C-alpha positions in Angstrom: 0.0 -0.3 0.0 2.6 2.1 1.0 4.2 2.0 -2.6 1.2 3.2 -4.4 0.8 6.2 -1.8 4.5 7.1 -3.1 3.2 7.0 -6.7 5.4 3.8 -7.2 5.5 3.0 -11.2 5.6 -0.7 -10.5 6.0 -3.4 -7.6 8.3 -6.2 -8.0 8.4 -9.4 -5.9 11.5 -11.3 -5.3 12.9 -13.3 -7.1 13.1 -10.6 -9.6 12.5 -12.0 -13.2 14.4 -10.1 -15.7 11.2 -9.3 -18.1 9.4 -7.7 -15.2 12.2 -5.7 -14.3 12.4 -4.3 -18.1 8.8 -3.9 -18.0 9.2 -1.6 -14.7 12.0 0.2 -16.2 10.3 0.9 -19.4 7.0 2.1 -17.3 9.0 4.6 -15.8 10.6 6.1 -18.9 7.4 6.2 -20.6 6.2 8.2 -17.7 9.3 10.4 -17.7 8.8 11.0 -21.5 5.2 11.8 -20.8 5.8 14.3 -18.1 8.7 15.8 -20.6 6.3 16.1 -23.3 3.4 17.6 -21.4 5.9 20.2 -20.0 6.8 20.8 -23.9 3.4 21.1 -24.8 2.4 23.3 -21.9 5.3 25.9 -22.8 4.3 26.0 -26.4 0.6 26.4 -25.7 1.5 29.4 -23.3 3.7 31.2 -25.9 1.0 30.5 -28.4 -1.7 32.4 -26.1 0.8 35.3 -25.7 -0.6 38.4 -27.8 1.7 39.1 -30.7 2.8 43.0 -31.0 0.4 44.8 -33.0 3.0 47.1 -34.5 5.3 46.7 -37.5 9.1 47.9 -36.9 10.6 49.6 -40.1 13.8 50.7 -40.7 14.3 54.4 -41.5 17.3 56.4 -42.0 18.7 56.9 -38.9 16.8 54.0 -36.6 13.7 52.3 -36.6 10.1 53.2 -36.9 7.1 51.4 -35.1 3.9 51.5 -37.2 0.4 50.0 -35.9 -0.6 47.6 -38.4 -3.9 48.4 -38.1 -2.5 51.7 -39.7 -1.3 50.1 -42.9 -3.2 50.0 -45.7 -1.0 48.5 -48.2 2.7 48.0 -49.1 3.8 48.7 -52.8 7.0 47.4 -54.1 9.3 49.6 -55.9 12.4 47.8 -57.2 14.5 47.0 -54.0 12.5 49.3 -52.0 8.8 49.5 -50.7 6.4 52.0 -50.0 4.3 51.8 -46.7 0.9 53.4 -47.3 -0.7 54.2 -44.0 -4.6 55.1 -43.4 -3.8 58.8 -42.7 -2.6 59.2 -46.5 1.0 59.2 -45.3 3.6 57.1 -47.4 6.7 55.6 -45.6 9.7 54.5 -48.3 11.7 51.8 -46.8 15.0 50.0 -48.2 13.4 46.5 -47.8 11.7 44.5 -50.2 8.3 43.0 -50.5 9.6 39.9 -49.4 10.7 41.5 -46.1 7.2 42.8 -45.5 5.4 39.5 -46.4 7.7 37.8 -43.8 7.0 40.6 -41.1 3.3 40.5 -41.7 2.6 36.7 -42.0 1.3 36.9 -38.3 -1.4 39.3 -39.1 -4.3 37.6 -40.7 -5.6 40.7 -42.7 -2.7 41.0 -44.8 -2.5 39.3 -48.0 -0.1 39.5 -51.2 -2.4 40.0 -54.2 0.2 40.6 -56.6 3.9 40.6 -56.9 3.9 44.1 -56.2 1.4 44.8 -53.6 0.4 43.5 -50.1 -2.7 45.0 -48.9 -4.6 45.1 -45.5 -7.7 43.4 -46.4 -9.7 45.2 -43.7 -9.2 48.3 -45.8 -10.9 46.8 -48.8 -13.7 49.0 -50.4 -14.6 47.1 -53.3 -13.5 44.1 -55.2 -14.4 43.6 -59.0 -14.2 40.2 -60.4 -13.4 41.4 -64.0 -10.6 39.1 -65.6 -8.6 38.1 -62.7 -10.0 41.0 -60.4 -9.4 44.5 -59.4 -9.2 45.7 -55.7 -10.2 49.1 -54.7 -9.1 50.3 -51.4 -10.6 52.7 -48.7 -8.3 55.4 -50.1 -9.3 54.9 -53.6 -6.0 53.1 -54.7 -6.9 50.5 -57.3 -4.8 47.2 -57.3 -4.9 44.1 -59.7 -5.5 41.1 -58.3 -2.7 38.6 -59.9 -4.4 35.0 -60.9 -2.0 33.1 -59.0 -2.7 35.1 -55.8 -6.6 35.0 -56.3 -7.0 31.7 -54.0 -5.5 33.4 -51.1 -7.1 36.6 -51.3 -10.7 34.9 -51.3 -9.9 33.0 -48.5 -8.8 36.2 -46.5 -11.9 37.6 -47.9 -14.1 34.7 -46.5 -12.6 35.5 -43.1 -13.3 39.0 -42.9 -17.0 38.1 -43.8 -17.1 35.9 -40.7 
């Protein structure tokens, strides 16, 4: 009885049989692995629950600037540079390419790359026409063509917006 109160993994009687000892050792190892796996899962779940910052850090001439992602309407490529268009009408030109922004904004559901030159904030969508592959009109009046190969991803994000 005392063995169970102390959470013993198994109970062996003398004379000890080799296969029973191996089974008891395996039970202990399995229990250790389960405890370690449970600890790792709890750690991952805790990190997953933590809110991601709602700002994008962009490099500027003499430092960095933090822009709330809710204020970004779209990002437009221009060679090895990109222009970040904000909801207040301001534009920030950054010496980073569009791939940098695509990777930086991947954690924010509202951003989708719709063309090789554009990432848009789908919450800034004003209209979408299905002519050809499609044309997107943003709240600022900016019109963006939807690339055929990006249409499915755009429609998935659009469905999320409507939920």
